[in-house]
C-alpha positions in Angstrom: -12.8 8.9 4.6 -9.7 10.7 5.4 -5.7 11.1 5.1 -4.4 8.8 7.6 -0.2 9.0 9.0 1.7 5.8 8.7 4.5 5.4 11.6 7.8 4.1 10.5 9.1 0.8 11.8 11.1 1.9 14.9 13.8 -0.8 13.6 14.4 0.7 10.0 14.3 4.4 10.8 14.4 6.5 7.1 17.2 8.1 6.1 15.6 11.8 4.6 11.7 10.8 4.6 9.9 12.8 7.0 6.5 10.8 6.7 3.8 9.3 4.6 0.9 9.8 4.4 -2.4 8.3 2.6 -5.6 10.1 1.2 -8.4 7.5 1.0 -11.2 8.5 -1.5 -13.9 6.2 -2.1 -16.7 8.0 -4.3 -19.1 6.6 -6.6 -17.6 3.1 -8.2 -13.8 3.9 -8.0 -11.5 4.2 -4.8 -8.5 6.5 -5.0 -5.2 6.2 -2.5 -3.0 9.1 -2.7 0.4 8.3 -1.2 2.4 11.3 0.3 5.7 10.9 0.6 7.6 14.0 2.1 11.2 14.6 2.5 11.8 12.5 -0.9 14.8 14.0 -2.0 16.4 10.8 -1.8 13.7 8.4 -2.7 15.0 5.8 -5.1 12.3 5.2 -7.3 11.8 2.0 -9.9 12.0 3.0 -14.1 8.9 3.4 -15.3 7.1 0.3 -17.2 4.0 -1.2 -19.0 1.2 -0.9 -17.0 0.8 -4.9 -16.0 0.6 -8.0 -13.2 4.1 -8.5 -11.7 5.7 -10.0 -8.5 8.5 -8.8 -6.3 7.6 -5.3 -6.3 8.2 -4.7 -2.3 11.7 -5.1 -3.1 11.6 -1.8 -4.2 9.8 1.6 -3.4 6.0 0.1 -3.6 2.6 1.0 -1.9 0.3 -1.5 -0.4 -3.4 -2.1 0.8 -4.2 -5.2 2.9 -7.8 -6.0 2.8 -9.0 -8.1 5.9 -12.1 -10.2 5.2 -14.2 -12.8 7.0 -12.2 -15.1 9.1 -8.7 -14.7 8.9 -8.7 -14.2 4.8 -7.0 -11.0 3.6 -6.0 -9.8 0.3 -2.7 -7.9 -0.3 -2.1 -5.3 -3.0 0.9 -4.2 -4.5 1.5 -0.9 -6.7 4.8 0.4 -7.8 5.6 3.8 -8.9 6.3 1.7 -12.3 3.0 1.5 -12.9 3.4 -1.8 -12.1 1.2 -3.9 -9.7 0.1 -7.2 -8.2 -2.3 -8.7 -5.9 -2.7 -11.6 -3.6 -5.1 -13.7 -1.3 -4.4 -15.6 1.5 -6.5 -17.9 3.4 -4.7 -16.4 6.9 -1.5 -15.3 8.2 1.3 -15.8 4.8 -0.7 -19.1 4.4 -2.2 -20.4 1.1 -1.0 -17.3 -1.1 -2.1 -17.0 -4.5 -2.7 -14.8 -7.2 -5.8 -12.9 -6.4 -8.2 -11.6 -9.2 -8.1 -7.8 -10.0 -11.3 -6.9 -11.7 -10.3 -3.8 -13.4 -5.9 -3.0 -13.2 -5.4 -0.2 -11.0 -3.9 3.1 -12.5 -0.7 4.4 -11.2 0.6 7.5 -11.5 3.7 9.0 -9.7 4.5 12.8 -9.9 7.3 14.9 -7.8 6.5 17.9 -6.3 9.1 19.9 -4.5 10.5 17.7 -1.5 7.3 15.4 -1.8 6.7 12.9 -3.9 2.8 11.5 -4.7 1.9 7.8 -5.9 -1.9 8.1 -6.9 -3.6 4.7 -7.7 -6.7 4.6 -8.9 -8.7 1.3 -8.1 -12.5 0.4 -8.7 -14.5 0.2 -5.7 -15.6 -3.2 -5.9 -11.9 -4.5 -4.2 -13.9 -3.3 -1.4 -16.4 -6.0 -1.2 -16.6 -8.2 1.8 -13.6 -6.4 3.9 -13.7 -5.1 7.3 -10.8 -4.2 7.8 -7.5 -2.4 5.7 -4.0 -1.6 6.4 -2.1 1.1 4.9 1.3 0.3 4.2 4.2 1.6 2.0 8.4 0.1 1.3 10.5 3.4 1.2 13.5 2.9 -0.7 16.1 5.8 -0.5 19.3 6.4 -1.5 21.9 3.6 -1.1 19.0 0.7 -1.2 18.4 1.9 2.1 14.8 0.7 3.1 12.1 1.6 5.6 8.7 -0.2 6.4 5.7 2.4 7.1 2.2 1.3 8.3 -0.7 2.3 10.1 0.3 0.0 13.2 2.9 -2.5 13.3 3.3 -6.0 15.3 5.8 -6.7 17.6 9.3 -7.5 15.8 10.5 -7.0 12.8 8.5 -5.4 9.8 5.5 -7.6 8.7 2.8 -6.0 6.7 0.9 -9.3 7.0 0.1 -9.2 10.7 -3.5 -8.6 11.3 -2.7 -6.2 13.6 -1.4 -3.7 11.1 -5.1 -4.0 9.7 -5.8 -0.8 11.9 -8.5 0.7 8.9 -12.0 -0.2 10.1 -14.2 -0.3 6.9 -18.0 0.7 7.2 -20.7 -0.7 5.7 -20.7 2.8 3.8 -17.2 2.0 2.5 -18.1 -1.0 0.4 -20.0 -0.7 -3.2 
């Protein structure tokens, strides 16, 4: 589908991070998201853990995907550089939150290359079924616990990735499996 540049929320400027981009590559049965952080010298990454579902990943550096579905329903996916992940379903804005099914656990790999850090997330394309829009987001923690919040778009007020106004990536029928 392409490469998308995320925008830092104006109330949470980064210390050293210059940009966050996401490559979206849906082919065959797979969906690969590559989150690239440039200016990552002070990026704080959680320690590598055994892969598996885990809550509260957004409290540290975390890469996210939101998929909007019919009406106001949506699904949130959290991908930690630690290799842990989570997914939640919502009936409406922050309402009815529950653990959502993940047909196949994502494979998460974190690498550093010079001044950049790349988090590659391999998913089954089946997660796109029924989705009509998406939000790509990132919580970036830098030295000293400083956090910045990045998204394709931000709504008014404080950073809040759950706002439908952040789901600006329109998914064509061709993206669905």
